C-alpha positions as CSV (number, residue, x, y, z in Angstrom):
1,M,10.0,-5.8,-18.3
2,E,13.5,-4.9,-19.6
3,R,12.6,-1.2,-20.2
4,S,11.1,-1.0,-16.7
5,A,14.2,-2.6,-15.2
6,R,16.5,-0.2,-17.0
7,T,14.5,2.8,-15.8
8,F,14.8,1.5,-12.3
9,I,18.5,0.8,-12.6
10,T,19.0,4.4,-13.6
11,Q,16.7,5.8,-10.9
12,F,18.6,4.0,-8.1
13,G,22.1,4.0,-9.5
14,L,22.5,0.2,-9.6
15,E,25.7,-1.2,-10.9
16,R,27.6,-4.5,-11.0
17,R,28.7,-4.3,-7.4
18,S,25.2,-3.5,-6.1
19,T,22.9,-5.9,-4.3
20,V,19.1,-6.1,-4.7
21,A,16.7,-8.2,-2.6
22,S,13.1,-9.0,-2.1
23,A,11.2,-10.3,0.9
24,L,7.9,-10.7,-1.1
25,P,6.6,-13.9,-2.7
26,I,8.2,-15.1,-5.9
27,S,4.7,-14.9,-7.5
28,S,4.7,-11.1,-7.0
29,V,5.7,-8.7,-9.7
30,A,7.9,-7.0,-7.2
31,T,10.1,-10.1,-6.8
32,K,10.1,-11.0,-10.5
33,M,11.2,-7.5,-11.4
34,A,13.9,-7.5,-8.7
35,I,15.3,-10.6,-10.4
36,V,15.1,-9.0,-13.9
37,R,16.9,-5.9,-12.6
38,H,19.7,-8.1,-11.1
39,I,20.1,-9.9,-14.5
40,I,20.2,-6.6,-16.5
41,A,22.5,-4.7,-14.1
42,D,24.6,-7.9,-13.6
43,C,24.5,-7.3,-9.9
44,K,23.8,-9.6,-6.9
45,Y,20.3,-10.8,-6.0
46,V,19.5,-12.0,-2.5
47,P,16.2,-13.9,-1.9
48,L,14.8,-13.3,1.6
49,P,12.1,-15.2,3.6
50,V,8.5,-14.0,3.0
51,C,7.8,-13.0,6.6
52,N,7.7,-9.8,8.8
53,V,11.0,-10.5,10.6
54,F,14.0,-11.7,8.7
55,D,17.8,-11.5,8.8
56,I,19.6,-9.2,6.4
57,P,22.9,-10.8,5.2
58,G,25.3,-8.0,4.4
59,Y,24.5,-4.7,2.7
60,I,21.5,-4.4,0.3
61,D,21.2,-1.4,-1.9
62,V,17.5,-1.7,-2.7
63,L,15.2,-4.0,-0.7
64,S,11.7,-4.6,-2.0
65,I,9.2,-5.1,0.9
66,G,5.5,-4.7,1.8
67,P,4.1,-2.2,4.3
68,S,3.7,-4.8,7.1
69,Q,7.4,-5.6,6.8
70,T,8.5,-2.1,7.7
71,H,7.8,-2.7,11.5
72,Q,11.0,-4.7,11.7
73,F,13.1,-1.7,10.6
74,L,11.5,0.6,13.1
75,S,12.1,-1.8,16.0
76,N,15.8,-2.4,15.0
77,A,17.7,0.8,14.4
78,E,20.8,-1.1,13.5
79,L,19.3,-2.2,10.2
80,R,19.6,1.3,8.7
81,T,23.3,0.6,8.1
82,K,22.4,-2.5,6.1
83,V,19.9,-1.1,3.6
84,G,20.3,1.7,1.1
85,T,16.7,2.1,0.1
86,L,13.5,0.5,1.4
87,F,11.4,0.0,-1.8
88,V,7.8,-0.3,-0.5
89,G,4.9,-1.5,-2.6
90,G,1.9,-3.8,-2.8
91,A,-0.3,-1.7,-0.6
92,P,-0.3,1.9,0.8
93,L,2.1,2.8,3.6
94,D,0.6,5.2,6.1
95,S,2.3,8.6,6.3
96,E,3.0,8.3,10.1
97,R,5.1,5.2,9.6
98,H,6.7,6.7,6.5
99,R,7.8,9.7,8.5
100,A,9.0,7.5,11.4
101,L,11.2,5.5,9.0
102,I,12.7,8.7,7.5
103,D,13.3,10.1,11.0
104,A,15.0,6.8,11.9
105,G,17.5,7.4,9.1
106,Y,16.1,5.2,6.3
107,R,15.6,6.2,2.7
108,V,12.1,5.1,1.8
109,C,10.6,5.0,-1.7
110,L,7.0,4.1,-2.3
111,S,6.1,2.4,-5.5
112,Y,3.0,2.8,-7.7
113,G,2.5,0.2,-10.3
114,M,0.8,-3.1,-11.1
115,T,1.2,-6.4,-13.0
116,E,0.2,-4.8,-16.3
117,T,3.0,-2.1,-16.0
118,C,5.8,-4.4,-14.9
119,S,6.4,-2.8,-11.5
120,N,6.4,0.9,-10.8
121,V,5.4,3.8,-13.1
122,A,5.6,6.4,-10.4
123,L,7.5,6.9,-7.1
124,C,6.9,8.8,-3.9
125,S,9.9,9.6,-1.7
126,D,8.3,12.1,0.6
127,T,5.5,12.0,3.2
128,D,3.5,14.4,1.2
129,G,2.0,11.4,-0.6
130,I,2.7,12.8,-4.1
131,F,3.7,10.2,-6.7
132,I,5.9,11.4,-9.6
133,A,5.8,9.7,-13.0
134,N,8.8,7.8,-14.3
135,Q,10.5,9.1,-17.5
136,D,8.2,8.9,-20.6
137,I,5.1,8.2,-18.4
138,S,2.2,10.7,-18.0
139,F,-1.3,10.6,-16.4
140,T,-4.8,11.7,-17.0
141,L,-8.2,10.9,-15.5
142,D,-11.2,9.0,-16.8
143,G,-14.9,9.9,-16.2
144,R,-14.8,8.2,-12.8
145,G,-11.9,10.2,-11.5
146,C,-9.6,7.2,-11.9
147,L,-6.0,7.3,-13.0
148,V,-5.2,6.6,-16.6
149,I,-1.5,5.7,-17.3
150,I,-0.1,6.8,-20.7
151,A,3.1,5.1,-21.7
152,P,3.6,5.1,-25.5
153,G,7.1,3.7,-25.3
154,Y,6.1,0.6,-23.4
155,S,4.5,-2.6,-24.6
156,F,1.3,-2.0,-22.6
157,S,1.1,1.6,-24.0
158,G,-1.6,2.6,-21.5
159,V,-3.7,1.3,-18.6
160,V,-7.0,2.5,-17.2
161,T,-6.9,1.8,-13.5
162,N,-9.5,1.6,-10.7
163,D,-7.5,4.0,-8.5
164,V,-9.2,7.3,-7.6
165,V,-6.6,10.0,-7.4
166,E,-6.1,13.7,-7.0
167,L,-4.3,14.6,-10.3
168,I,-2.0,17.5,-9.6
169,D,-0.7,17.7,-13.2
170,A,0.2,15.3,-16.0
171,R,3.1,13.8,-14.1
172,R,2.0,14.0,-10.4
173,F,-0.9,12.6,-8.3
174,K,-2.1,11.7,-4.8
175,W,-3.7,8.4,-4.4
176,L,-7.1,8.5,-2.7
177,G,-8.4,4.9,-2.9
178,R,-9.8,2.1,-5.0
179,Y,-13.0,3.0,-7.0
180,D,-14.5,-0.4,-6.2
181,N,-14.0,0.2,-2.4
182,V,-15.7,3.6,-2.3
183,V,-18.6,3.8,0.1
184,N,-21.4,6.1,-0.9
185,S,-23.1,7.0,2.3
186,G,-26.0,9.4,1.9
187,G,-24.4,10.8,-1.3
188,I,-21.0,11.3,0.4
189,K,-18.2,9.3,-1.2
190,L,-15.9,7.9,1.5
191,F,-12.6,6.2,0.8
192,P,-11.9,3.3,3.2
193,E,-8.1,3.5,2.6
194,Q,-8.0,7.1,3.7
195,I,-10.2,6.5,6.7
196,E,-8.0,3.6,7.8
197,K,-5.0,6.0,8.0
198,L,-7.1,8.3,10.3
199,L,-8.2,5.5,12.5
200,D,-4.9,3.6,12.8
201,A,-3.9,5.3,16.1
202,Y,-7.2,4.0,17.7
203,I,-6.7,0.4,16.7
204,D,-4.2,-2.1,18.2
205,R,-4.8,-5.0,15.8
206,P,-5.3,-5.6,12.0
207,F,-8.5,-4.1,10.6
208,Y,-10.0,-2.8,7.5
209,I,-13.0,-0.6,6.5
210,T,-15.8,-1.8,4.2
211,R,-19.4,-1.1,3.4
212,R,-22.6,-2.3,5.0
213,P,-26.2,-1.8,3.7
214,H,-28.0,1.0,5.6
215,S,-31.8,1.7,5.5
216,M,-31.4,5.5,5.6
217,W,-28.1,6.2,3.8
218,G,-27.9,3.3,1.4
219,E,-24.4,2.3,2.6
220,A,-22.5,2.9,5.9
221,L,-18.9,2.4,7.0
222,A,-18.2,-0.9,8.8
223,M,-15.0,-1.9,10.5
224,V,-13.8,-5.6,10.4
225,I,-11.0,-6.6,12.9
226,E,-9.0,-9.7,13.5
227,G,-9.8,-10.7,17.1
228,S,-12.7,-11.5,19.4
229,D,-16.1,-10.0,20.2
230,E,-14.5,-8.5,23.3
231,D,-11.8,-6.8,21.2
232,A,-14.6,-5.4,19.0
233,M,-16.5,-4.0,22.0
234,R,-13.3,-2.4,23.4
235,I,-12.5,-0.8,20.1
236,A,-16.1,0.4,19.6
237,H,-15.8,2.2,22.9
238,S,-12.5,3.9,22.0
239,L,-13.8,5.0,18.6
240,R,-16.5,7.1,20.3
241,S,-13.7,9.7,20.9
242,F,-13.1,9.9,17.2
243,S,-14.7,13.3,16.5
244,D,-15.3,13.0,12.7
245,G,-18.8,11.5,12.7
246,V,-18.9,11.2,8.9
247,R,-15.8,9.1,8.8
248,R,-16.4,7.1,12.0
249,P,-17.5,3.6,11.2
250,K,-21.1,2.9,12.2
251,S,-20.5,-0.7,13.2
252,I,-17.7,-3.2,14.0
253,V,-17.4,-6.9,13.7
254,A,-14.6,-9.4,14.7
255,V,-13.3,-12.3,12.6
256,T,-10.8,-14.9,13.5
257,K,-8.7,-14.4,10.4
258,F,-9.0,-12.2,7.3
259,E,-9.7,-13.7,3.9
260,L,-6.7,-13.1,1.6
261,T,-6.3,-13.1,-2.2
262,A,-3.8,-15.3,-4.0
263,T,-1.2,-12.5,-3.8
264,G,-1.7,-12.1,0.0
265,K,-3.9,-9.0,-0.1
266,I,-6.9,-8.6,2.2
267,K,-10.3,-9.2,0.7
268,R,-12.5,-6.4,1.9
269,V,-15.5,-8.5,2.4
270,L,-18.3,-8.0,4.9
271,P,-18.6,-11.1,7.0
272,K,-21.8,-13.0,6.7
273,D,-21.7,-14.1,10.3
274,G,-20.5,-12.5,13.5
275,L,-21.7,-10.0,16.1
276,F,-22.0,-6.5,14.6
277,I,-21.6,-3.9,17.4
278,N,-23.0,-0.4,16.7
279,I,-20.7,2.5,17.3
280,K,-22.6,5.6,18.5
């Protein structure tokens, strides 16, 4: 944790007069590491409410948030004078919102890491989606095409992940999706996380893509939304204009509320009940 914190302090130029903050749960690695950085840098730490809209007291050099919390910064341009860097992690940030934040004047840095690595091992600062390894970190792939983190100077030394990536070289990659989320439809591997980015413009409410058994293709893409059956029917109609037939979900179902993990991430489960509407 200390080594990770010192790397971060160097990356972002933190010093004694700096301020770091987190609007993520105290149980998250992101907040734990923000506190460790504040201790080692001997700088100020500001705890913020875990919600999507919060007040920012004074200037914050590095603010740790999740993707859903970035909406507040797009809707309130004055906040760009109160934050040095938006440090976004926990889930992917779509490239359109990333670009919108940059165009609004924010410095945005995406984090790639996990509990085992004590926060980030790679950062992405551009909308090209390329993550670059921290110092003394390198990458390779396993037989599944999943990222393997090599970190001989850290206590964890190395981690085999379930993240399918496009490896550019030993220090750079593009994240494609989770191996356990991949949908194999008629022999074609489809990554729900990538498809969600393509469909975001068509959907006006929370949603995710998962798999559903199919008699012909083995598996087919299914969309789950938060809302009513009427919402599902309306979205099914709008998705007919999505020209990519391979990546268009074959059915949609509505639930009142998504199931979440202990850390607040969405469980990509297929509802056992509900009205499944076919999308033709």
